[in-house]
N, C-alpha and C positions, 0 to 999 in steps of 0.2 A: 839440741839443734832441732828436735821435733817440736811442733807447736804445742802439743799436749799429749801427755801419757795418762791413760785412765785404766785402773783395774777393772776387769769385767765384773768383779764382785768387790765388796768392801770388807776384806778380812780384817779382823782385829789383830794388831801386832801382839806377838808373844810378850809376856811380862819381861821388862828390862830391855826389850829390843826396840830400836827406833826405826822410823821409815827410811827406805833407801831413796837416793836421789838420782834422777836421770841427768847425766852430765849436760850442762848447758841449757837445760829446759826449765829448771826451777820447779819441777813437779815432783812430788813425793810419791814413792811407791809404798803401798802397804805390804807388810811382810806376809808370807803365805800362812794360812790358817793352821794352827797347831792341833790338828785332829785327824783321825782316820777318815777315809772316804765313807760316805753313807752308802746304803744298798743301792746298786745301780749307778753309782757315781765313780768315775775314774779318778786316779790319784791326781792327774793333771787338773781335772775339774775341781777337786777339793782345794788345790793350791790357788786356783784362779789366776791364770796368766794375765799380766798387765797388757793393756791394749792401747795403741796409738795409731792415728792415721796421718801419714805424711802428705803434705800438700805440695811438695816440690821434690825433684830428684836430689837436690842438694841436701834437703832435710833427711831424706831417706838414707843417703850414703853416710852422712855424718852420724846418724843413729846406729848404723851398722859397723862403724869403725871399731874394731876390736880393742884399739888403744884407749878408747873412751868408755865403752860399755862395760859395766861391772858384770852383768850377766849377758850371755849370748842373746842376740835379737834374731827372731825368726820372722821372715817376711810372709805375708798373707796376701794373695791376689784372688784367684778363683777358689782356692782352698779344697779342690776336689780330692786331692791326695792327702794333704796335711790334716784336714779335719778327720779323715778316716784313721790316720795314724794316731791322732790324739784320742779319738774314741776308743781305739784298741789298746791304749796305754803304751804304744810304741814310740810316741813322741810326747815329751812333757816340757814344752817351752815355758820359760819364765816371762818372756816379753814377746808380744805379737805386734808386728809393724804392718799395718794395712797400706799397701802400695797400689791398690786397685784403681785409684783415681788419678794417677800420674799421667798427664797428657803426653809427656816426653816419651813414654813407653808404648804409645798406641800408634796405629796407622801403618799403612803400606804405601810405599812410593818408589818410583823408579828414578834413579839418579841420572845425571847428565851423561855418564859413561856407560849406561845400560844396566848397571847393577841394581838390584832390588833391596830395599831396606824394609824389614818387617819388625815392628816393635814387639817387645817381649810380652806385652799385655794383649796383643791381638789374639782373639779367641780361635779355637779350632773351627768353630762354625764359620767365622769370617774367612779363614783360609780355605775351607771346603766349598765356599760359595762359587757357583759357576761363573767363570770369567774374572775371578779375583786375581789370578795369575795367568800369564800367557802359556801357550802350549808346551814349550820346552821344560817348564817347571811343573808339569802335570803330576809328577810323582809326589810332590809335597801336598798338593790339593787332595790327591787320592788317599794319601796317608792320614791327613787330617780327617777326611770323611770316614775312614775306617776306624777312627779312634772313638771309643766310648759310645754312649747313647746320645741321641739328639739333645736331650736336656743337659747332659754333662758337657757336651761340646759348646753349648751356649755360655757355660761358666768357665770351662778350663782354658787356660792361656798357654800360648806356645812356650814361653819361658818356664812356666811351672811344669809343663809336660816333659821338658827335657831334663828336669831336675827330680822327677818323681823317684820314689824308692822302689826296690825290687818287689815283685809280687810272689816271691817264694812262699810256698805253703808253710814251710818250717819257720821262717822268720815271722810271718804274719800270725802264726799260732803261738808265738812266744817261746819256741824251743831254742836250744843253744844255736847261736848264729853270730858270725863275726860282725855283721851289721848292727847287732845289739851289744857289741863289746865283748863277746865271748871268744875263747881261744880257737874254736873250731866251728865248722858249719855242719849242722845235722843233714843238710841236703846232699852232702858228698859222702855220707856213710854208705857202705856196701849194700845195706838193706833199704836205703832210701829209694823212693820212686815217686813219679809224678810227671805229668805232661809238660810242665814248665821247667824242664831240666836242660842243661847245656849240651851241645855237641862239640864245641870248640873252646879253646882258651882257658881250660881249667886244669890242664896237666902240669906236671912238675916244671917249675921255672917259668910258667906262663903267668900273665897278669892276674887271672882268676884262680890261681892254684888253690885247690882245696875247697872251692865253692862251686856248686852246680847250678846256681841261679842264673837267670837271663835278664837282660835289660828290657824293660816293658814298653818303651816308647815307640810308637809308629813313626811320627815325624822325624825322630832322630835318625832313623834308617835312611829316610829320603834325603835329609840334609847332607849326610855323608856322601851319598851318591851324586848329589848336585854340587859337590865341592864347596859347600857353604862355609861361612865364617860366623863365629859367635862373638858378639861384642860384650865385654864386661867393663864395669865401672866401679870405682872405689873412691873414698874420700882421702885425699893426700895433700898435705901442706896447705890446708885451707881451700882446696879446690877439687875439681873432678878430674881424676886420672882414668884414662880408658886404654884398653888393649883388646886386640882381636886374636882369636884362636881358631885355627882350622877345625871344622867339625870333626874330621877324622882323628885329630889329636885331643879334642875336647872331652870325648868319652874315653876314660882311662881304662875301664874294665876291671877296676878294683877300688876298694875303699881304702884310701891312703890315710895314714895318721895325720891329723891336723887339717884335713879337708872335709867339707860338709857332706860329700856324697861320692857318686861314681863319675865325677867330672873333674876337670882341671880348675874349677872355680875355687879360689882361695877364701879363707875367712874374711869377711868385710866386703867381698865383691858381690855385685848384683848383675844378673843378666839383663841387659837393656835392649838388645836388638839382635837380629840375625840378618846377615847379608848374603844374598845370592849373586853369584858372578854373572856377567853377560853370557848368554848362551845363544849365539847366533848361528846361522848356517844350517845345514841339514842335520838335525839332531832331534831326539825324542826321548821321553822318560815315562816311566810308569811304576806303580806300586801295587804289588799283589800280596794278599794275606790269606793264610790258611788257618781256620779255627775249627773247633770240634763241635760247633753248633751254628745254626743260621743266625740266631740272635747274637748281639755283640759279645765278643770275648777277646781276651788277650791272645796274641798270635802264638800258635804252635810253631809256625815258620812263616816268615814274610820275606819279601825281596823287593828292593828298590833298584831299578836298572835304568841307566842312561847310556845312550850310544850316539856317536857321530859317525856318519857314513858317507861314502862315495858310491856312484853307480858306474860300473865298468862293464863293457861288452866282452864277455868271455864265453867259452864253450861251456856246455852243461857240466857242472863240477862233479867230480867223483867223490868217494868217501873222504872225509876230512878228519881222520882220526887224530887224536892227540898223540904226541910222541910216545912210542912204546906200547900203544894200546890200539885195539880195533873195537869198533862198536857200530851199532845202527839203532835207529829209533825203535823202541819197543812197540809191540802190537797195540794199536789204538792210539799211539802218540800222534799228536797233531803235526801236520806238515805245513810248509809255507803255502799260502794261498796263491793260486795262479801259476803260470809258467814263466818263461823268459829268464832273465838274469836276476841273480840275487844281489842285494846291496853288499858292498864291501865295507867292513868295519874299519874305521880309522882310529877310533878311541872308544873305550867303554869303561864304565864304572858299575860294578855289581856289588850290592851290599845286602847281607842277610840280617834278619831280625829274628828274635826268639830262639837263638842258638848259642848265645854267649853273653857275658856280662857287659858287652858293648856291641854296637852295630858292627857286624863282622864283614870286613871287606874281602872280596875274592880277587886279590891282586894277581894271583897266578893265572886265573881264568881270564882276567882282563888282558894280560900280556899275550896270552895264547890267541885270543880273538882278534887282536890287531892285525889287519891286513888280510883277513879271511873273509870269504863270502859267507853271509849269514843265511844259511839255508837250514832245513830240518836236520840234516846229518851233523852240521856244525853245532847246532843248538843242543842236540842230544849229547855230543861229546863234551860240550861245555858243562852240561849238567853232571856228567860222570866225573869230570875233573873237579867240580865244585865240592864233592864229598870226600876227596882224598885228604887224609889227615884227620878225619872226624874221629872223636873219642866218645862214643855213646856211653851215657850213664844208664843205670837200670831202667829208668823211665823214659829215655829219649831215643832208644834204638830205632823206633819207627820213623823218626825224623829224617833218617838218611835218605830213604826213598822219596819223602816229601820234598827235600831239598833238590834232589836230582830232577824230579819231574817239574818242580816249580821253575827252576832255572831254565830248563829246556823249553817249556811252554811259553814262558815270558819272552824269551829271545825269539821264538817263532812269531809271536804276536808283534814284536817290535820290527821284525823283518817285513811283515805284512804292511805295517805303517810306513816303513821306509820305501818299500816298493811302490806303494800307492802315491807317495809324495814325489817320487822321481819318475813315475810313469813306466816303471819296469813291468 
């Protein structure tokens, strides 16, 4: 169904072996070269994956159909993660399908009911461009701007970013890891250490049990906070079948048998778009990221926060400690700017990045915030509540205080935005 498959090289078939055929294309694949890689060449390079460029979404989905393809087909768009995995020998695709020119997967547009559709091939640079998205969706624009370097943002696509592989040092170094098909993960060993280790979700009975890696995507964290949906498409009964999955359910937090990665995407499916719901009325969002250097780096901890508020005339609030605890802002902690009344939270979504194998939603904190005035004391208590249940690994204990402070400071900043918007 793809117009043309071409090997990147022209390997000679092994004696007695004939060329393979791409179903429905009439194009023959040469067999992988029967030799060891030369010096400096990866095994994937020696085998020479076959390459094809899809010219329509129908062609791409038909080629991805696992019922038709003899060998799994791997899609290529920006390639910023895939090519690294191939170079490191961690991915050895037999067939590469270039989807980078599919117009159906590009563009951003607002629908008649106020929702936004963002094509999977929209680059991170396009998302980060000032004015590309209206104010309530600021968290996504900020997350895109915080991702990678300017050069990589010009290549990296939103769809590919959501599907990227973990950046665990142990996995990337070729040590035993479940992502590489091993029975256990080196990163969860008692002696393991490293700044990109989890705080949540890796305990007994949890989705990431026995794995201390974290999900690397910045935009994924923002999409969960914005209550977005991921649209998937596949080839079925001679046509395109589509389904939408809430972003909060799309990132599963574990590598499940038979699935391509850390998401709910099934074999043969392709991410085609992301949908943002209408966000009207008094609301705001933001994305904050903590790294270990000023130059670009993956998040040690990040937070996407969205709140909807009301303004109520009330007396100056007293301490708003969470049930069963007391607390106050630490010395040097920022307080809400200005005096007067603080905004009252009607709804909140807070999602952490860099702390689990999926964007980690702080549902208990969200429920506790509802109906409370968002002042400095409330923000600090929310930060304290956010770290309850954390299970630090040897290399991630320092993240507890980072999470506490990041949640508190971000909420204070959103309170300032809300107060300014309502004239409080």
